C-alpha positions, 0 to 999 in steps of 0.5 A: 673519826676512824671507823671502828678498826679490826685486831686478829687475836692468834692465842691459845690462852683462853685467859688472855682471849679474855682480858684482851676482850676487856680491855680491846673489846668496847675501843676495837672490832676484835677476831680469834684465832689458834692455829695457821689456818685459820690465822690465813683464812681471817685475814685474808676474808676479814683484813685485820688493823693489826695482829695480836699474837701469842709466841707459844701455841698449842699447834702452831709457832706463832712466828712461823704464822708471823714469816707468813704474813710478813712474806706475802705482799697482799699482808706483809704490811698489817703490824703485828704485836707479840704476846712473850712471858715476862722474863723470855728475852729471847722471845722478844727478840725473836719477836722483832727479828720477825717483823714485829713492832711491839710486844706486850708482857704477860701477865698484862698491864692493861694499861700498857695493853691499851696504850700499844695498841693504841699508839701503834694503831696511830702510827700507822694510820700517821703513814698511810695518811703521810704515804697517801697524800703524797702520792695524791700530791705527786698525781696532781703536779704530773696531771698539772705538768701533762695539762700543762705540756698537752695546753703548750703543744695543742694550744697556740699563745703567747704570755706579755708583760705588763709593758706589753713586751712579748715574753713566753710562747707556747709550742703550738704558737711557734710550730704556727708562726716557723720559729723558736721560742726565743725567735717568736720573743726577740722579733721586733714586733709582734700581732698584738701591737693595738692600743685598742686591744689592751684599753677592750681588757682593762675595760671589759677584762676581755679582747676577742676579735679576729689578728692578721700577721705574717709567719717566718717564711711571709705565711700571711696568717690570719687567728680568731684571739683572745687577748685577757689579764695573765695573773700569778698564783696570788691572783695579781695580774702579771701580765696578758694571755693571748690565745688563737685559733688558726683561721687562715684556711678560713679567710683564703678561701673568704678571699678567694673568693672576694677577688673571684667576684671583683675578677668576674665583675672587671672582666668584662672592662678588662676585655674592653680595655685590652685593645685599648693597651695593645694599641698604647704598648705599641706606642709607647715602646719598641713591640715585636712578634716572633713565631716560634722559630723567631722569625718577625711577624710583625714590627711596630714603626718604633721600631722600624726607628731605633732599627734604621730597617722599613717594616718589609726589610724585617717581615720574614727575617731571623730577630739576630738579624739587629744582633749586635756582636759584643753580645754573649751567646750565653744570654740568649740561650739563656733567653731561650730555654726561659721564654720555651719552658714558658716564662717571660724572659727579662735583661738588657741587650745590645743590638746593632743597627743598620747602620752598625752603630749599636744601641740599648734595649731593656727588653720583655720577652714571653710565650703566648699561648691559645686556649689549648694552651699550644705556643702561638707566637713570641711578643718581644717588648722594649724600651730604648736605654742607650742613652742611659746606658751611655752614660753610666758607662761614663760614670762607671769609672769615677764611682767609688763602691766602698762608699756605698759598701760604707753606707750600706753597713752603717743603715744595716748596723743601726737597725740592728742595734735598735732591734737589740735595744728594744727586747735586751737592756744593755749598759756600758761602764768603763773599767773603774765600773763607772757606768757611761751608757744605758739604753732605754731598757736597763732604765727601764728596768732599774727606774733610773734615768740614763743621767742618773745612772752616770753617776753611778758604778755598776756595784752600787746596783747590786744586792747588797749580799753581792756587793759584801760577798766579792763578785763585783769584783770577781767580775771586774777581775775577770773582765780585766783578763779579758774573759767573759762572764755569766752571772745572775745576779739579784738587783735593787731598782730605785723605788727598792724593789728587788729586780733579778738579771742573767747577765753577759759582762764582756770585755770591750778591746781597743785597737792594741788587746786593751782593756778599754770599756766593760759591756753587759747585756741583761735577761730580767729573770725576777718572775721566773726565780720567783716561781721557783722558789715558791715551788723550792719552799713548798718543798722545804715546807714539806721536808721540815713537816717529816723531820718534824713529825719523826722528831715528834715521836722520841719528845724531842722539841720543834727546835731540834729539827730547826737547830740541825738545819742551821748549824748543818748550814754554817758548818757547811758553809764554813767548809768550803760548799758553793751555797747551793749544796749548803741550801740543800743540806739545810732543807735536808738535814731535818730529815735525819732522823725519820727512820725514827717512825718505825721505832717502837716508842717503848725503845725510842720513848725508854728513860733509861739505857738501852739494852743492847738488844733495843740498841740494834732495833733503835739503829735500824732508824738509819736505813728505815730512813733511808729507805722512805727518801731514796725512791724520789727523783727530787735533789732534795729528798735523795740529799736527806735519803743520805742524810738520814742513811749516814749520819750515824757513820764514824770518822774511824768506821765504827758507826753504823750502818755500813761502819764507812769510814773518813772520805768513805762517809759522804759530807753532809752525813759527816756534817750533820753527824755534828750538827744532830750530835752538837744538839744533842748534847746542849738540851735536854733529853728524855735521858739524860740534862744538856751538859754544859758548854765547856764540857760539850767543846772537851769532847769534841776534842777527845772526838775528833779525827774518832766520832768526828771527821777532823776539819769539821771539828776543828770549823766548829771549835774555832767558830763556836759562838756563832753556833751558840747563837744559833742556839739562841736564836732558836731556844725551845 
């Protein structure tokens, strides 16, 4: 129920004002002015929903007042109905040129006055309502998109399917892990492997707890984690969602404090063990201590035994007393640079005994500092590996290093294969498409066992439409030419469910370069496609509804826009457009006459032939429709704007609004022109009866190359029965 709407009457004829007041006063809030200044003031102080202006005023020109109102952005949207004399055709035409939406004639027909006022207000209410609804929906969508983007950027989350495979991750989670999204998803293991987590979710609907994992850079991460069901738009469980709060810093502090307590509790024990440890080291290893210049200060008995020198012969001597001439100088240079920098040096050293024989030790040499950080000495601890090194030298020339390399490659290949099989569906077939192999992921996806698949051909797994449209043979032909094929296919599982995969077909060659097998790698994108279809179907519904609004004003049938859509899709497919463009045109063509919402009822619903002036107004619906839609970035609405603007252009250049000809007319406009005329001629309209089919065929033959694209016309006539089948199916 609307509030009482305001109408401003601009007139100096008291009889006219009286008549209008009697007819409209009980329904609307009326106000009256009689010149330019009072009208402008009235509009600004008490904005009306409709203005009725007499073309003949005593002081001012009614058209001048209208032009001023239409030139002001604050008042340009207020609809204007003009009052004209019954024989004043010039002023009627001028009324529309000035921006009027309709007119009433003197002397007044009271029924006509009430109807035109009511229809005009109703039309503009509908326009405002539709515009507001579209704006609100776009704003809601933008807000949701912004919210989702904010969540993605700031909330660490992952999504798992019902089999607990990780299928998506937020940007915030990927940033914490130091990986891109694909790397996170393809990771062989994720942090939600525990069975108890999902048992708790099944029992209570949610699990909360702490989880430990490792980032790409091997950083240990701790998360306060919540796991719950992930529901689709129908409230059906489609998987799990896990939300994380990074508590790594808190955990690190907790662990450090715990370690510090443990360290303090063990410190005294460690000090008591230290002396014992030193004694054990001295007894079990070859031990020496030198000053900062490498002069020996202390050696143990093991050092004496292996070197052949007495302790008295070693103390005070530089350590190179046991250096073997085979040892490169660079090794000792590296050792000194390392220990002088404060680091331990470790390496294999060949030394020389007092008797000249060599011996080998693995040496660890470390700097020792006092409590003030001043270098005190160097300690060297060594293990005798003389026997081992001599044995290695004997075997060195007998080992076949290639066998070791082969074993490593086989090991790596096995691990890579396991990683791929856990995340990707894979099949292998011969050149005749007989399946030879399928991994567990594909068996799980298709519902078939490996033994069942080995008895099948690849095409048996496809949806019927892909088998019928020769897609499988086209893939097979490209593979035979050694081409890689990427394609999205619809498949049918063993239990009859449809699943959609993104496929990579790769030809496998033998050593002679002959294709011997086909490798197929697949990713399940069913949920993503279904979500996209849901969005597209919503857009289709909006487009069909808007198209029906346009058609309903000229009393055409509910099925007109549906038939035009089906005719357009069939003709586009026959013409050779790809399925994406066919579907886009099918969705956009119902909007071809949306501009008619801006055409007055007196013209739109006139049962007789239009006058030249009326036809000019009628023609403006093409541009009106385009202007309503062209500002959208949505592909459907952009295509609909093109259709609305060009479907009245003619092949020979005599159409409107821009007199385009031949290929200057976009293909969508040329196709919709035929679809619209075909349905218009074959159905009753307010101004005519339906034509017989033989006359319609004759008309298209005559207009081929004039009104219509000749190639499209031939396609229509050659397949006319298919178009009739659509008419029968969508009969009013």
